[in-house]
PDB file with SEQRES, HELIX, SHEET and CRYST1 records, atoms N, CA, C and O in Angstrom:
SEQRES   1 A   54  MET ALA ALA ALA THR CYS ILE ASP ILE LEU LEU ALA VAL          
SEQRES   2 A   54  ILE LEU PRO PRO LEU GLY VAL PHE LEU ARG PHE GLY CYS          
SEQRES   3 A   54  LYS SER GLU PHE TRP ILE CYS LEU LEU LEU THR ILE LEU          
SEQRES   4 A   54  GLY TYR LEU PRO GLY ILE ILE TYR ALA VAL TYR VAL LEU          
SEQRES   5 A   54  THR LYS                                                      
HELIX    1 AA1 ALA A    2  ILE A   14  1                                  13    
HELIX    2 AA2 PRO A   16  PHE A   24  1                                   9    
HELIX    3 AA3 SER A   28  LEU A   39  1                                  12    
HELIX    4 AA4 TYR A   41  THR A   53  1                                  13    
CRYST1    1.000    1.000    1.000  90.00  90.00  90.00 P 1           1          
ATOM      1  N   MET A   1       0.810  -1.170  -0.070  1.00  0.00           N  
ATOM      2  CA  MET A   1      -0.001   0.025   0.002  1.00  0.00           C  
ATOM      3  C   MET A   1       0.843   1.251  -0.009  1.00  0.00           C  
ATOM      4  O   MET A   1       0.526   2.227  -0.690  1.00  0.00           O  
ATOM      5  N   ALA A   2       1.985   1.219   0.784  1.00  0.00           N  
ATOM      6  CA  ALA A   2       2.802   2.409   0.833  1.00  0.00           C  
ATOM      7  C   ALA A   2       3.497   2.647  -0.484  1.00  0.00           C  
ATOM      8  O   ALA A   2       3.672   3.797  -0.889  1.00  0.00           O  
ATOM      9  N   ALA A   3       3.900   1.589  -1.163  1.00  0.00           N  
ATOM     10  CA  ALA A   3       4.573   1.752  -2.485  1.00  0.00           C  
ATOM     11  C   ALA A   3       3.647   2.372  -3.509  1.00  0.00           C  
ATOM     12  O   ALA A   3       4.045   3.252  -4.273  1.00  0.00           O  
ATOM     13  N   ALA A   4       2.373   1.894  -3.518  1.00  0.00           N  
ATOM     14  CA  ALA A   4       1.358   2.452  -4.429  1.00  0.00           C  
ATOM     15  C   ALA A   4       1.157   3.928  -4.173  1.00  0.00           C  
ATOM     16  O   ALA A   4       0.990   4.711  -5.109  1.00  0.00           O  
ATOM     17  N   THR A   5       1.171   4.306  -2.927  1.00  0.00           N  
ATOM     18  CA  THR A   5       1.024   5.756  -2.531  1.00  0.00           C  
ATOM     19  C   THR A   5       2.119   6.561  -3.027  1.00  0.00           C  
ATOM     20  O   THR A   5       1.888   7.642  -3.569  1.00  0.00           O  
ATOM     21  N   CYS A   6       3.413   6.071  -2.869  1.00  0.00           N  
ATOM     22  CA  CYS A   6       4.556   6.751  -3.320  1.00  0.00           C  
ATOM     23  C   CYS A   6       4.542   6.955  -4.794  1.00  0.00           C  
ATOM     24  O   CYS A   6       4.892   8.037  -5.267  1.00  0.00           O  
ATOM     25  N   ILE A   7       4.141   5.928  -5.568  1.00  0.00           N  
ATOM     26  CA  ILE A   7       4.050   6.060  -7.024  1.00  0.00           C  
ATOM     27  C   ILE A   7       2.980   6.996  -7.441  1.00  0.00           C  
ATOM     28  O   ILE A   7       3.139   7.738  -8.410  1.00  0.00           O  
ATOM     29  N   ASP A   8       1.833   6.980  -6.695  1.00  0.00           N  
ATOM     30  CA  ASP A   8       0.851   7.964  -7.019  1.00  0.00           C  
ATOM     31  C   ASP A   8       1.263   9.406  -6.792  1.00  0.00           C  
ATOM     32  O   ASP A   8       0.864  10.302  -7.537  1.00  0.00           O  
ATOM     33  N   ILE A   9       2.040   9.618  -5.790  1.00  0.00           N  
ATOM     34  CA  ILE A   9       2.425  10.935  -5.452  1.00  0.00           C  
ATOM     35  C   ILE A   9       3.495  11.381  -6.451  1.00  0.00           C  
ATOM     36  O   ILE A   9       3.516  12.524  -6.907  1.00  0.00           O  
ATOM     37  N   LEU A  10       4.338  10.481  -6.755  1.00  0.00           N  
ATOM     38  CA  LEU A  10       5.376  10.840  -7.803  1.00  0.00           C  
ATOM     39  C   LEU A  10       4.723  11.155  -9.136  1.00  0.00           C  
ATOM     40  O   LEU A  10       5.126  12.111  -9.798  1.00  0.00           O  
ATOM     41  N   LEU A  11       3.748  10.399  -9.542  1.00  0.00           N  
ATOM     42  CA  LEU A  11       2.999  10.807 -10.728  1.00  0.00           C  
ATOM     43  C   LEU A  11       2.225  12.086 -10.616  1.00  0.00           C  
ATOM     44  O   LEU A  11       2.017  12.797 -11.600  1.00  0.00           O  
ATOM     45  N   ALA A  12       1.800  12.375  -9.409  1.00  0.00           N  
ATOM     46  CA  ALA A  12       1.011  13.610  -9.150  1.00  0.00           C  
ATOM     47  C   ALA A  12       1.958  14.823  -9.336  1.00  0.00           C  
ATOM     48  O   ALA A  12       1.539  15.879  -9.810  1.00  0.00           O  
ATOM     49  N   VAL A  13       3.230  14.646  -8.956  1.00  0.00           N  
ATOM     50  CA  VAL A  13       4.151  15.718  -9.067  1.00  0.00           C  
ATOM     51  C   VAL A  13       4.636  15.936 -10.533  1.00  0.00           C  
ATOM     52  O   VAL A  13       4.873  17.069 -10.952  1.00  0.00           O  
ATOM     53  N   ILE A  14       4.774  14.844 -11.282  1.00  0.00           N  
ATOM     54  CA  ILE A  14       5.255  14.883 -12.677  1.00  0.00           C  
ATOM     55  C   ILE A  14       4.103  15.379 -13.551  1.00  0.00           C  
ATOM     56  O   ILE A  14       4.287  16.326 -14.316  1.00  0.00           O  
ATOM     57  N   LEU A  15       2.921  14.765 -13.459  1.00  0.00           N  
ATOM     58  CA  LEU A  15       1.701  15.055 -14.223  1.00  0.00           C  
ATOM     59  C   LEU A  15       0.525  14.817 -13.373  1.00  0.00           C  
ATOM     60  O   LEU A  15       0.011  13.704 -13.264  1.00  0.00           O  
ATOM     61  N   PRO A  16       0.083  15.925 -12.742  1.00  0.00           N  
ATOM     62  CA  PRO A  16      -0.947  15.815 -11.699  1.00  0.00           C  
ATOM     63  C   PRO A  16      -2.292  15.153 -12.138  1.00  0.00           C  
ATOM     64  O   PRO A  16      -2.850  14.373 -11.367  1.00  0.00           O  
ATOM     65  N   PRO A  17      -2.797  15.432 -13.300  1.00  0.00           N  
ATOM     66  CA  PRO A  17      -4.090  14.751 -13.695  1.00  0.00           C  
ATOM     67  C   PRO A  17      -3.910  13.204 -13.810  1.00  0.00           C  
ATOM     68  O   PRO A  17      -4.820  12.435 -13.501  1.00  0.00           O  
ATOM     69  N   LEU A  18      -2.717  12.790 -14.261  1.00  0.00           N  
ATOM     70  CA  LEU A  18      -2.547  11.373 -14.491  1.00  0.00           C  
ATOM     71  C   LEU A  18      -2.635  10.637 -13.118  1.00  0.00           C  
ATOM     72  O   LEU A  18      -3.285   9.598 -13.006  1.00  0.00           O  
ATOM     73  N   GLY A  19      -1.963  11.205 -12.076  1.00  0.00           N  
ATOM     74  CA  GLY A  19      -1.938  10.500 -10.780  1.00  0.00           C  
ATOM     75  C   GLY A  19      -3.384  10.470 -10.214  1.00  0.00           C  
ATOM     76  O   GLY A  19      -3.770   9.471  -9.607  1.00  0.00           O  
ATOM     77  N   VAL A  20      -4.143  11.483 -10.390  1.00  0.00           N  
ATOM     78  CA  VAL A  20      -5.438  11.533  -9.894  1.00  0.00           C  
ATOM     79  C   VAL A  20      -6.349  10.589 -10.709  1.00  0.00           C  
ATOM     80  O   VAL A  20      -7.221   9.918 -10.157  1.00  0.00           O  
ATOM     81  N   PHE A  21      -6.125  10.558 -12.013  1.00  0.00           N  
ATOM     82  CA  PHE A  21      -6.973   9.652 -12.815  1.00  0.00           C  
ATOM     83  C   PHE A  21      -6.738   8.210 -12.500  1.00  0.00           C  
ATOM     84  O   PHE A  21      -7.690   7.432 -12.455  1.00  0.00           O  
ATOM     85  N   LEU A  22      -5.519   7.823 -12.282  1.00  0.00           N  
ATOM     86  CA  LEU A  22      -5.259   6.404 -11.937  1.00  0.00           C  
ATOM     87  C   LEU A  22      -5.900   6.014 -10.659  1.00  0.00           C  
ATOM     88  O   LEU A  22      -6.226   4.843 -10.469  1.00  0.00           O  
ATOM     89  N   ARG A  23      -6.096   6.940  -9.774  1.00  0.00           N  
ATOM     90  CA  ARG A  23      -6.716   6.613  -8.468  1.00  0.00           C  
ATOM     91  C   ARG A  23      -8.264   6.699  -8.555  1.00  0.00           C  
ATOM     92  O   ARG A  23      -8.941   5.806  -8.046  1.00  0.00           O  
ATOM     93  N   PHE A  24      -8.806   7.691  -9.149  1.00  0.00           N  
ATOM     94  CA  PHE A  24     -10.258   7.993  -9.142  1.00  0.00           C  
ATOM     95  C   PHE A  24     -10.988   7.757 -10.460  1.00  0.00           C  
ATOM     96  O   PHE A  24     -12.210   7.613 -10.435  1.00  0.00           O  
ATOM     97  N   GLY A  25     -10.323   7.709 -11.595  1.00  0.00           N  
ATOM     98  CA  GLY A  25     -10.992   7.647 -12.903  1.00  0.00           C  
ATOM     99  C   GLY A  25     -11.408   9.039 -13.297  1.00  0.00           C  
ATOM    100  O   GLY A  25     -10.808  10.038 -12.899  1.00  0.00           O  
ATOM    101  N   CYS A  26     -12.458   9.073 -14.094  1.00  0.00           N  
ATOM    102  CA  CYS A  26     -12.981  10.321 -14.566  1.00  0.00           C  
ATOM    103  C   CYS A  26     -14.048  10.991 -13.727  1.00  0.00           C  
ATOM    104  O   CYS A  26     -15.031  11.550 -14.214  1.00  0.00           O  
ATOM    105  N   LYS A  27     -13.795  10.899 -12.457  1.00  0.00           N  
ATOM    106  CA  LYS A  27     -14.763  11.606 -11.531  1.00  0.00           C  
ATOM    107  C   LYS A  27     -14.392  13.132 -11.455  1.00  0.00           C  
ATOM    108  O   LYS A  27     -13.573  13.671 -12.198  1.00  0.00           O  
ATOM    109  N   SER A  28     -15.071  13.730 -10.503  1.00  0.00           N  
ATOM    110  CA  SER A  28     -14.843  15.160 -10.392  1.00  0.00           C  
ATOM    111  C   SER A  28     -13.529  15.550  -9.939  1.00  0.00           C  
ATOM    112  O   SER A  28     -13.114  16.663 -10.260  1.00  0.00           O  
ATOM    113  N   GLU A  29     -12.771  14.726  -9.185  1.00  0.00           N  
ATOM    114  CA  GLU A  29     -11.408  14.974  -8.719  1.00  0.00           C  
ATOM    115  C   GLU A  29     -10.495  15.157  -9.944  1.00  0.00           C  
ATOM    116  O   GLU A  29      -9.631  16.034  -9.982  1.00  0.00           O  
ATOM    117  N   PHE A  30     -10.713  14.346 -10.874  1.00  0.00           N  
ATOM    118  CA  PHE A  30      -9.809  14.412 -12.097  1.00  0.00           C  
ATOM    119  C   PHE A  30     -10.026  15.664 -12.928  1.00  0.00           C  
ATOM    120  O   PHE A  30      -9.092  16.274 -13.449  1.00  0.00           O  
ATOM    121  N   TRP A  31     -11.280  16.014 -13.025  1.00  0.00           N  
ATOM    122  CA  TRP A  31     -11.630  17.255 -13.841  1.00  0.00           C  
ATOM    123  C   TRP A  31     -11.110  18.573 -13.117  1.00  0.00           C  
ATOM    124  O   TRP A  31     -10.598  19.499 -13.747  1.00  0.00           O  
ATOM    125  N   ILE A  32     -11.284  18.576 -11.770  1.00  0.00           N  
ATOM    126  CA  ILE A  32     -10.761  19.703 -10.997  1.00  0.00           C  
ATOM    127  C   ILE A  32      -9.239  19.794 -11.134  1.00  0.00           C  
ATOM    128  O   ILE A  32      -8.683  20.867 -11.370  1.00  0.00           O  
ATOM    129  N   CYS A  33      -8.602  18.675 -10.985  1.00  0.00           N  
ATOM    130  CA  CYS A  33      -7.128  18.674 -11.129  1.00  0.00           C  
ATOM    131  C   CYS A  33      -6.707  19.142 -12.488  1.00  0.00           C  
ATOM    132  O   CYS A  33      -5.776  19.940 -12.599  1.00  0.00           O  
ATOM    133  N   LEU A  34      -7.361  18.672 -13.534  1.00  0.00           N  
ATOM    134  CA  LEU A  34      -6.999  19.041 -14.851  1.00  0.00           C  
ATOM    135  C   LEU A  34      -7.191  20.510 -15.128  1.00  0.00           C  
ATOM    136  O   LEU A  34      -6.383  21.123 -15.827  1.00  0.00           O  
ATOM    137  N   LEU A  35      -8.275  21.099 -14.576  1.00  0.00           N  
ATOM    138  CA  LEU A  35      -8.526  22.587 -14.695  1.00  0.00           C  
ATOM    139  C   LEU A  35      -7.478  23.322 -14.023  1.00  0.00           C  
ATOM    140  O   LEU A  35      -6.929  24.289 -14.551  1.00  0.00           O  
ATOM    141  N   LEU A  36      -7.160  22.851 -12.769  1.00  0.00           N  
ATOM    142  CA  LEU A  36      -6.057  23.636 -11.984  1.00  0.00           C  
ATOM    143  C   LEU A  36      -4.758  23.464 -12.647  1.00  0.00           C  
ATOM    144  O   LEU A  36      -3.964  24.405 -12.630  1.00  0.00           O  
ATOM    145  N   THR A  37      -4.454  22.336 -13.242  1.00  0.00           N  
ATOM    146  CA  THR A  37      -3.123  22.150 -13.964  1.00  0.00           C  
ATOM    147  C   THR A  37      -3.066  23.029 -15.195  1.00  0.00           C  
ATOM    148  O   THR A  37      -2.003  23.546 -15.541  1.00  0.00           O  
ATOM    149  N   ILE A  38      -4.198  23.206 -15.864  1.00  0.00           N  
ATOM    150  CA  ILE A  38      -4.218  24.112 -17.011  1.00  0.00           C  
ATOM    151  C   ILE A  38      -4.026  25.547 -16.602  1.00  0.00           C  
ATOM    152  O   ILE A  38      -3.299  26.281 -17.272  1.00  0.00           O  
ATOM    153  N   LEU A  39      -4.673  25.988 -15.491  1.00  0.00           N  
ATOM    154  CA  LEU A  39      -4.579  27.291 -14.995  1.00  0.00           C  
ATOM    155  C   LEU A  39      -3.145  27.613 -14.441  1.00  0.00           C  
ATOM    156  O   LEU A  39      -2.644  28.734 -14.528  1.00  0.00           O  
ATOM    157  N   GLY A  40      -2.563  26.589 -13.894  1.00  0.00           N  
ATOM    158  CA  GLY A  40      -1.249  26.764 -13.292  1.00  0.00           C  
ATOM    159  C   GLY A  40      -0.756  25.440 -12.859  1.00  0.00           C  
ATOM    160  O   GLY A  40      -1.509  24.696 -12.230  1.00  0.00           O  
ATOM    161  N   TYR A  41       0.483  25.084 -13.157  1.00  0.00           N  
ATOM    162  CA  TYR A  41       1.068  23.743 -12.825  1.00  0.00           C  
ATOM    163  C   TYR A  41       1.053  23.547 -11.313  1.00  0.00           C  
ATOM    164  O   TYR A  41       0.635  22.499 -10.821  1.00  0.00           O  
ATOM    165  N   LEU A  42       1.499  24.538 -10.594  1.00  0.00           N  
ATOM    166  CA  LEU A  42       1.625  24.359  -9.070  1.00  0.00           C  
ATOM    167  C   LEU A  42       0.280  24.093  -8.416  1.00  0.00           C  
ATOM    168  O   LEU A  42       0.181  23.156  -7.623  1.00  0.00           O  
ATOM    169  N   PRO A  43      -0.772  24.874  -8.705  1.00  0.00           N  
ATOM    170  CA  PRO A  43      -2.080  24.499  -8.088  1.00  0.00           C  
ATOM    171  C   PRO A  43      -2.498  23.068  -8.423  1.00  0.00           C  
ATOM    172  O   PRO A  43      -3.147  22.412  -7.609  1.00  0.00           O  
ATOM    173  N   GLY A  44      -2.152  22.597  -9.555  1.00  0.00           N  
ATOM    174  CA  GLY A  44      -2.534  21.253  -9.966  1.00  0.00           C  
ATOM    175  C   GLY A  44      -1.838  20.197  -9.158  1.00  0.00           C  
ATOM    176  O   GLY A  44      -2.419  19.177  -8.786  1.00  0.00           O  
ATOM    177  N   ILE A  45      -0.519  20.475  -8.881  1.00  0.00           N  
ATOM    178  CA  ILE A  45       0.283  19.586  -8.019  1.00  0.00           C  
ATOM    179  C   ILE A  45      -0.202  19.617  -6.617  1.00  0.00           C  
ATOM    180  O   ILE A  45      -0.318  18.568  -5.984  1.00  0.00           O  
ATOM    181  N   ILE A  46      -0.494  20.785  -6.101  1.00  0.00           N  
ATOM    182  CA  ILE A  46      -0.957  20.886  -4.713  1.00  0.00           C  
ATOM    183  C   ILE A  46      -2.297  20.113  -4.461  1.00  0.00           C  
ATOM    184  O   ILE A  46      -2.459  19.368  -3.494  1.00  0.00           O  
ATOM    185  N   TYR A  47      -3.224  20.354  -5.402  1.00  0.00           N  
ATOM    186  CA  TYR A  47      -4.515  19.665  -5.363  1.00  0.00           C  
ATOM    187  C   TYR A  47      -4.384  18.126  -5.477  1.00  0.00           C  
ATOM    188  O   TYR A  47      -5.042  17.370  -4.763  1.00  0.00           O  
ATOM    189  N   ALA A  48      -3.508  17.704  -6.403  1.00  0.00           N  
ATOM    190  CA  ALA A  48      -3.366  16.314  -6.663  1.00  0.00           C  
ATOM    191  C   ALA A  48      -2.790  15.602  -5.432  1.00  0.00           C  
ATOM    192  O   ALA A  48      -3.270  14.546  -5.020  1.00  0.00           O  
ATOM    193  N   VAL A  49      -1.752  16.210  -4.863  1.00  0.00           N  
ATOM    194  CA  VAL A  49      -1.107  15.577  -3.618  1.00  0.00           C  
ATOM    195  C   VAL A  49      -2.152  15.597  -2.453  1.00  0.00           C  
ATOM    196  O   VAL A  49      -2.270  14.645  -1.681  1.00  0.00           O  
ATOM    197  N   TYR A  50      -2.865  16.676  -2.375  1.00  0.00           N  
ATOM    198  CA  TYR A  50      -3.896  16.731  -1.344  1.00  0.00           C  
ATOM    199  C   TYR A  50      -4.982  15.623  -1.479  1.00  0.00           C  
ATOM    200  O   TYR A  50      -5.331  14.947  -0.511  1.00  0.00           O  
ATOM    201  N   VAL A  51      -5.483  15.476  -2.696  1.00  0.00           N  
ATOM    202  CA  VAL A  51      -6.548  14.485  -2.880  1.00  0.00           C  
ATOM    203  C   VAL A  51      -6.028  13.088  -2.701  1.00  0.00           C  
ATOM    204  O   VAL A  51      -6.752  12.236  -2.185  1.00  0.00           O  
ATOM    205  N   LEU A  52      -4.765  12.800  -3.115  1.00  0.00           N  
ATOM    206  CA  LEU A  52      -4.237  11.431  -3.031  1.00  0.00           C  
ATOM    207  C   LEU A  52      -3.815  11.094  -1.621  1.00  0.00           C  
ATOM    208  O   LEU A  52      -3.689   9.915  -1.290  1.00  0.00           O  
ATOM    209  N   THR A  53      -3.579  12.143  -0.727  1.00  0.00           N  
ATOM    210  CA  THR A  53      -3.172  11.774   0.642  1.00  0.00           C  
ATOM    211  C   THR A  53      -4.324  11.894   1.600  1.00  0.00           C  
ATOM    212  O   THR A  53      -4.190  11.433   2.733  1.00  0.00           O  
ATOM    213  N   LYS A  54      -5.380  12.442   1.260  1.00  0.00           N  
ATOM    214  CA  LYS A  54      -6.495  12.561   2.188  1.00  0.00           C  
ATOM    215  C   LYS A  54      -7.232  11.343   2.485  1.00  0.00           C  
ATOM    216  O   LYS A  54      -8.187  11.373   3.261  1.00  0.00           O  
TER     217      LYS A  54                                                      
END                                                                             
């Protein structure tokens, strides 16, 4: 479980929507992360890490 979380967080830092998509699919978390990443890379990373660790 811890290794999966580390991989998810690493993907969230490299490409935030991908990390969220692999965990949640095309739910609202993915679309919010995609929008935040388009508006600014850093807000996308922050949101993705928050969603994956909560």
